[in-house]
Every structure is written in C-alpha cells, then in structure tokens.
C-alpha positions in Angstrom: 151.4 54.7 118.5 155.0 55.7 118.9 156.2 53.2 116.2 154.5 55.2 113.4 156.0 58.5 114.7 159.5 57.0 114.9 159.4 55.2 111.5 160.2 58.2 109.3 163.0 59.3 111.7 164.5 55.8 111.7 164.3 55.5 107.9 166.0 58.9 107.6 168.8 57.8 110.0 169.3 54.6 108.1 169.5 56.5 104.9 172.1 58.9 106.3 174.1 55.9 107.5 174.0 54.4 104.0 171.8 51.4 105.0 168.8 52.5 102.8 168.0 54.7 99.9 165.2 57.2 99.5 165.6 57.8 95.8 162.3 57.4 94.0 162.2 54.3 91.9 165.1 52.7 93.7 164.8 48.9 94.5 164.1 49.7 98.1 161.5 52.3 97.6 158.9 49.6 97.0 157.3 47.7 99.8 157.5 44.6 97.6 161.0 43.3 98.1 162.8 40.9 95.9 165.4 38.3 96.9 168.5 40.0 98.3 166.8 43.4 98.6 166.1 44.8 102.1 162.8 46.6 102.7 164.2 48.8 105.5 162.3 51.9 104.5 158.9 50.1 104.9 159.7 48.6 108.3 162.7 50.5 109.8 161.9 49.8 113.5 161.4 46.1 112.7 164.7 46.0 110.8 166.6 47.5 113.8 164.9 45.1 116.2 165.7 42.1 114.1 169.4 43.1 113.6 169.6 43.6 117.3 168.2 40.1 118.0 170.8 38.6 115.7 173.6 40.6 117.4 172.3 39.8 120.9 172.3 36.1 120.1 176.0 36.3 119.1 176.8 38.3 122.3 174.9 35.7 124.5 176.7 32.8 122.8 180.1 34.5 123.4 179.3 35.0 127.1 177.4 31.6 127.5 174.2 33.4 128.6 171.9 30.5 127.8 168.9 32.0 129.7 169.1 35.1 127.5 169.5 32.9 124.4 166.5 30.7 125.2 164.2 33.8 125.4 165.2 34.8 121.9 163.5 31.7 120.4 159.8 31.0 119.9 158.6 28.0 122.0 158.5 25.7 118.9 161.6 27.0 117.2 164.1 24.9 115.4 167.8 25.6 115.3 170.0 23.5 113.0 173.6 23.5 112.1 174.3 21.9 108.8 177.9 20.6 109.3 179.7 17.3 109.9 180.0 16.2 113.5 180.8 17.4 116.1 179.7 20.7 114.7 176.3 19.7 113.2 173.0 19.3 115.1 169.3 20.0 115.2 167.5 21.2 118.3 163.7 21.4 118.2 161.9 23.6 120.8 163.2 26.4 123.0 164.0 24.2 125.9 166.0 21.8 123.7 167.9 24.8 122.3 168.9 26.0 125.7 170.0 22.5 126.8 171.8 21.9 123.6 173.8 25.1 123.8 174.6 24.5 127.5 175.8 20.9 126.5 177.9 22.2 123.7 179.5 24.8 126.1 180.8 21.9 128.1 182.9 20.9 125.1 184.1 24.4 124.3 186.9 26.2 126.1 186.6 29.4 124.1 184.0 30.8 121.7 184.2 34.2 120.0 181.8 34.9 117.2 180.9 37.9 115.2 178.0 38.3 112.7 178.0 40.5 109.7 176.6 41.5 107.2 173.0 41.2 108.2 170.3 41.5 105.5 166.7 41.6 106.8 163.4 41.3 104.9 160.2 41.9 106.8 157.4 39.9 105.1 154.6 41.1 107.3 154.1 42.8 110.7 154.5 39.3 112.3 157.0 37.4 110.0 160.5 38.2 108.7 163.6 36.5 107.3 167.3 37.4 107.4 170.6 36.2 106.2 173.9 36.9 107.9 177.5 35.6 107.9 179.0 34.1 111.1 182.8 34.1 111.7 183.6 32.1 114.9 186.7 30.9 116.6 186.4 27.9 118.9 188.7 26.0 121.3 187.7 22.5 122.1 188.4 21.3 125.7 189.1 17.7 124.9 191.6 18.2 122.1 192.8 21.8 122.8 192.4 22.5 119.1 191.4 25.9 117.9 189.0 26.1 114.9 187.8 29.0 112.8 184.3 28.5 111.3 182.6 30.7 108.7 179.1 30.2 107.4 175.7 31.6 106.6 172.7 31.9 108.9 169.3 31.8 107.2 166.8 32.9 109.8 163.0 33.0 110.0 161.3 35.2 112.7 157.9 35.5 114.2 156.6 38.3 116.4 155.1 37.1 119.6 153.7 39.3 122.3 155.2 42.3 120.6 158.7 40.9 120.4 160.6 39.3 117.5 161.8 35.7 118.1 163.7 33.2 116.0 161.3 30.6 114.7 164.0 28.8 112.7 167.8 29.3 112.5 169.7 27.3 109.9 173.5 27.6 109.8 175.3 26.4 106.7 179.0 25.8 107.2 181.1 27.4 104.4 184.6 27.3 105.8 186.3 25.4 108.6 190.0 25.3 109.4 192.3 24.5 112.3 193.9 27.6 113.6 197.3 27.3 115.2 197.7 29.3 118.4 201.0 28.6 120.2 200.5 27.8 123.9 202.7 30.8 125.0 200.4 33.2 123.1 197.1 31.8 124.4 195.3 34.1 126.8 194.5 32.7 130.3 190.9 31.7 130.5 
C-alpha cells in the first residue's frame, strides 16, 4: 500500500518543517499520546489529511460552498456552536448542517475565517480528534454590524470509505467584539 511507503517520507518532511520531532525519547516518539501532544510521527498521512479537512472547511465557509461543506461531515454528525444567540446553534445530521449553514449565510453579508493552530491526535486508524483556533470576521446583513469572533474548535473525526469526516464539531466562543469599519473603507461586495 502506498500509505506505508509514504509515511516515513511524510514524517521526515514534517520533522524538517518543525512539526514533529524524531529525537529518541521525545514526547512524540511514542505512539501513545498524552493530552496536548500530537502523534504525527505515528500517523503522518492521517495528520495531513485531517489538517486539510479543517482548512478546507474554513475555505468552503468563506466561499459559501455548502455542498462541499456537507460532504466533510459524517451522515450522523453533530455541529454545535456554544455561544449566545444569534451566534449559537446545534445542527444534527449532515443535511441539517448544510441547511443550517445556508440559512446562516442569508444573515451574513461577509465571512472571513482563518483557522490556526491545529493540533491533531489520531486515536486509531478510524478515529481522531483535533483542537484548533478560529478567528473570524462577520458582517451581518440586517444590522450592518461587523464582528470579530475568536474561539476554539474541538473536533472528533471518523474515517468512512477511506476518507476522514467530521463526526462532531464543537465551537466554544472565547472572544467577541464589534469591529468598526467606516463605510468609505468597506470593500464593495
């Protein structure tokens, strides 16, 4: 299988980039990871795939590509945002997630989000978790207000038909502020 041939190469590349350590006895040299420790050397291809999934989600949200977003979730996935209304919600099931995102898009004039850092832990060949930080700017259509939101995503993943999917996304709001953007400096949408 190609994955096994690529794993040492991917681990070496990640080590050169500073994302992993190959020192014997380092925290990441063990396949048994502890909280906050990535096990990238044990599962380098899966780590790359999971990071890509998180980044593709942010890109799809920025471009309102709800069909692409829907495919990133398992059929019975749950996505919840732990925040006061109108920011908080819970969607259960892939179809509800797509409909919810499309419905939220009707309220949003502008969405720009970036996600970093991303820490992944592969629990088994079919299960993984990750934690990442979201920084997002939103402009609401009804009020014209601009908001900056920062928070933490805690993700659970499952591998289905050879592809990683979100099984649960939980976003915890950590920072929320109104951002002033004078009308003259607003880009035309």
